[in-house]
C-alpha positions in Angstrom: 7.0 -0.4 -15.4 7.7 -3.3 -13.2 5.7 -6.6 -13.2 4.0 -7.2 -9.9 1.9 -9.9 -8.3 -1.7 -8.8 -8.2 -4.2 -9.6 -5.5 -8.0 -9.4 -5.1 -7.8 -5.6 -4.7 -6.8 -5.6 -8.3 -9.9 -7.6 -9.4 -11.9 -4.6 -10.7 -8.9 -3.5 -12.8 -8.6 -7.0 -14.2 -12.3 -7.2 -15.2 -12.1 -3.6 -16.6 -9.2 -4.6 -18.8 -11.0 -7.8 -19.9 -14.1 -5.9 -20.8 -12.1 -3.3 -22.8 -10.8 -6.3 -24.9 -14.3 -7.6 -25.5 -13.7 -10.7 -23.3 -16.4 -9.9 -20.8 -15.9 -9.3 -17.1 -15.6 -13.1 -16.1 -15.4 -12.2 -12.5 -16.2 -15.8 -11.4 -13.3 -17.1 -13.4 -10.9 -14.3 -12.2 -11.7 -15.1 -8.6 -10.8 -18.8 -9.1 -7.6 -17.8 -10.8 -6.7 -15.5 -7.9 -7.4 -18.4 -5.5 -5.7 -21.2 -7.3 -3.0 -19.4 -9.3 -0.8 -16.4 -9.5 -2.0 -13.2 -11.3 0.7 -10.8 -12.5 0.4 -7.5 -14.2 1.8 -4.1 -15.2 0.2 -0.9 -14.0 -0.7 1.5 -16.8 1.8 4.4 -16.9 -1.1 6.9 -17.3 -2.5 5.7 -14.0 -5.7 4.3 -15.6 -5.8 0.7 -14.4 -3.7 -2.1 -15.8 -1.7 -2.2 -19.0 -1.2 -5.9 -19.1 -1.9 -9.2 -17.2 -1.0 -12.9 -17.2 -2.0 -15.7 -14.9 0.1 -18.8 -13.9 -1.4 -21.9 -12.4 1.1 -24.5 -11.2 0.4 -28.2 -11.3 2.7 -30.1 -8.9 6.4 -29.7 -9.4 6.5 -30.3 -13.1 3.9 -28.4 -15.1 1.9 -25.2 -15.2 -0.7 -23.3 -17.3 -0.5 -19.7 -18.5 -3.7 -17.7 -19.3 -5.5 -14.4 -19.4 -2.7 -12.7 -21.4 -4.3 -9.3 -21.9 -2.9 -5.9 -23.0 -4.8 -2.6 -23.1 -5.4 -1.4 -26.6 -3.5 1.9 -26.1 -0.4 -0.1 -25.2 -0.5 -2.7 -27.9 2.6 -3.5 -29.9 4.9 -2.2 -27.2 6.1 -5.6 -26.0 4.2 -5.5 -22.7 2.6 -9.0 -23.2 6.1 -10.4 -23.9 7.5 -8.7 -20.9 4.9 -10.1 -18.5 5.1 -13.6 -20.1 8.9 -13.6 -19.7 8.4 -12.8 -16.0 5.8 -15.5 -15.6 8.0 -18.1 -17.4 10.8 -17.2 -15.0 8.4 -17.9 -12.1 7.5 -21.3 -13.7 11.2 -22.3 -13.7 11.8 -25.7 -15.3 8.1 -26.6 -15.5 6.4 -27.5 -18.7 4.1 -24.6 -19.5 1.0 -24.9 -21.7 -1.5 -22.4 -22.9 -4.3 -21.9 -25.4 -3.5 -19.2 -28.0 -5.6 -17.0 -30.3 -4.3 -16.4 -33.8 -3.2 -12.9 -32.6 -1.3 -14.2 -29.6 0.4 -17.2 -31.3 3.4 -15.3 -32.8 4.2 -13.8 -29.4 4.4 -17.3 -27.8 6.4 -18.8 -30.7 9.1 -16.1 -30.0 9.1 -17.3 -26.4 9.8 -20.9 -27.3 6.2 -22.3 -27.4 5.3 -24.9 -30.0 1.8 -25.7 -31.3 0.9 -29.3 -30.4 -2.8 -29.3 -31.2 -5.9 -27.3 -31.8 -9.0 -26.8 -29.7 -12.2 -25.6 -31.2 -14.5 -23.6 -28.9 -17.9 -24.9 -30.0 -21.0 -23.1 -29.0 -24.8 -23.5 -29.4 -28.0 -24.7 -27.7 -27.5 -28.4 -26.7 -30.4 -30.5 -28.2 -29.3 -33.9 -26.8 -30.8 -36.0 -24.0 -29.5 -36.8 -20.6 -27.9 -40.2 -20.5 -28.9 -41.3 -17.0 -25.5 -43.0 -16.7 -24.0 -40.5 -14.3 -24.9 -39.1 -10.9 -24.3 -35.9 -9.0 -21.0 -35.8 -7.3 -20.9 -35.7 -3.5 -18.3 -34.4 -1.0 -17.2 -38.0 -0.6 -16.3 -38.2 -4.3 -13.8 -35.4 -4.2 -10.9 -37.5 -3.1 -11.7 -40.1 -5.8 -11.9 -37.3 -8.4 -8.4 -36.0 -7.3 -7.0 -39.6 -7.4 -8.4 -40.3 -10.9 -7.1 -36.9 -12.2 -3.6 -37.6 -10.9 -3.7 -41.0 -12.5 -4.7 -39.5 -15.9 -2.5 -36.4 -15.9 0.5 -37.7 -13.9 0.6 -34.4 -12.0 -1.0 -32.9 -8.9 -3.9 -30.6 -9.8 -5.6 -31.0 -6.4 -5.5 -27.3 -5.3 -7.6 -26.5 -8.4 -9.8 -29.5 -8.3 -10.8 -29.1 -4.7 -12.3 -25.8 -5.6 -14.7 -27.4 -8.1 -17.7 -27.8 -5.8 -17.7 -24.1 -5.0 -16.9 -23.1 -8.6 -19.1 -25.4 -10.7 -22.9 -25.2 -10.6 -23.2 -28.9 -11.6 -20.6 -31.6 -10.9 -21.2 -35.2 -11.9 -19.3 -38.5 -11.8 -19.5 -41.7 -13.8 -18.8 -45.0 -12.0 -17.5 -48.3 -13.3 -17.1 -51.4 -11.0 -17.6 -49.3 -7.9 -15.0 -46.6 -8.7 -15.1 -43.2 -10.3 -14.1 -43.7 -13.9 -14.9 -40.1 -15.1 -16.0 -36.8 -13.9 -17.2 -33.4 -15.3 -18.4 -30.0 -14.3 -20.5 -27.2 -15.7 -20.4 -23.5 -14.8 -22.0 -20.3 -16.2 -19.8 -17.7 -17.8 -21.6 -14.7 -19.2 -24.3 -15.9 -21.5 -22.9 -19.5 -21.8 -22.8 -22.7 -19.9 -19.2 -23.9 -20.0 -18.7 -27.7 -19.8 -15.3 -28.5 -18.4 -13.4 -30.3 -17.3 -14.6 -33.7 -18.6 -12.3 -36.6 -17.9 -13.4 -40.1 -19.0 -12.1 -43.5 -20.2 -13.6 -43.2 -23.6 -15.8 -41.1 -25.9 -19.1 -42.8 -24.8 -18.4 -41.9 -21.2 -17.6 -38.4 -22.3 -20.9 -38.1 -24.2 -22.8 -39.4 -21.1 -21.2 -36.8 -18.8 -21.6 -33.9 -21.3 -25.2 -34.8 -21.9 -26.0 -34.9 -18.2 -24.2 -31.7 -17.6 -25.6 -29.8 -20.5 -29.4 -30.4 -20.3 -32.0 -28.3 -18.6 -30.3 -24.9 -18.6 -31.9 -23.1 -21.5 -28.7 -21.2 -22.4 -26.1 -21.9 -25.1 -23.4 -24.4 -24.2 -19.7 -24.0 -24.8 -17.5 -27.0 -25.4 -13.8 -26.6 -25.9 -13.0 -29.8 -27.9 -9.6 -31.1 -29.2 -10.0 -31.4 -32.9 -8.5 -34.9 -32.7 -11.7 -36.0 -30.9 -13.5 -36.3 -34.2 -16.3 -38.5 -33.0 -17.1 -36.3 -30.0 -17.0 -33.1 -32.2 -19.4 -34.7 -34.7 -21.7 -35.7 -31.9 -21.7 -32.2 -30.4 -22.4 -30.6 -33.8 -25.2 -33.0 -34.4 -26.7 -31.9 -31.1 -26.6 -28.2 -31.8 -23.2 -27.2 -30.5 -21.8 -26.4 -33.9 -20.3 -22.9 -34.0 -16.6 -23.3 -33.7 -13.7 -20.9 -32.9 -10.2 -22.4 -33.4 -7.4 -21.9 -30.9 -3.9 -23.4 -30.7 -2.7 -25.6 -27.8 0.9 -24.6 -27.3 3.6 -26.0 -25.0 7.0 -24.9 -23.9 9.7 -27.0 -22.2 8.7 -30.6 -23.1 5.8 -32.9 -23.6 2.6 -32.6 -21.6 2.5 -35.3 -19.0 -0.2 -38.0 -18.7 -2.8 -39.5 -21.0 -4.3 -36.5 -22.9 -6.7 -38.8 -24.8 -8.8 -39.0 -21.6 -9.2 -35.3 -21.3 -12.3 -34.4 -23.4 -12.8 -30.8 -22.4 -10.3 -28.8 -20.2 -11.1 -27.1 -16.9 -11.3 -23.9 -18.8 -9.8 -22.3 -21.9 -8.5 -19.0 -20.6 -7.0 -17.6 -23.7 -4.0 -15.6 -24.4 
């Protein structure tokens, strides 16, 4: 069983594996990850699809994110997730690698040298808040300014992923201060939920304005992946109906995450492992 780089021909096998683990097909997300990242996997020895997968998305020359760590139930506890993760970490080289881990996956990552640096609660519910009126729909001309702001905040190059936002997100908004983009956010549907992310802003009031303008008018439950250290934003979300939380660990290997993480209020996506 050799780890191999997957391509779009493997998309049905990826979604089948995800469905078998009760994650849902998430084809829209998988297509983005194939376009912006590197999808790796092990073929099942019995010839029935994939035994395991992992995705690596590189940011510039210094960091990367791992996600979609899945193993078929019939191959659990055979070290396959560890094998694919080791391969992916070899591909990442000296980069700082981060991921969001479920309670089940966390021991695997600890054995690979990851450390828990925070917690993210996946909060869900029907948003009952009001639009702020303080943001506007993003235009094509805003994309360069979004990329510039993001590089300033995170001190790394996420442009290959961010430039796919207009095609990926169903709603993309910016918040301006003194004639420049001070914050941005996107919303996209994933299964029965509207996922809000990323949201990047200067402070919590700007984050509330972006989330409010992104979340209203859909009629479906909202999902917000919130850092538990953002206590004010979490309390605001719960007061507005997004109050069912599922905890996940933010884990890092190889150093400290670059940039000002206090200005990231929701990530692009939490693709768990």
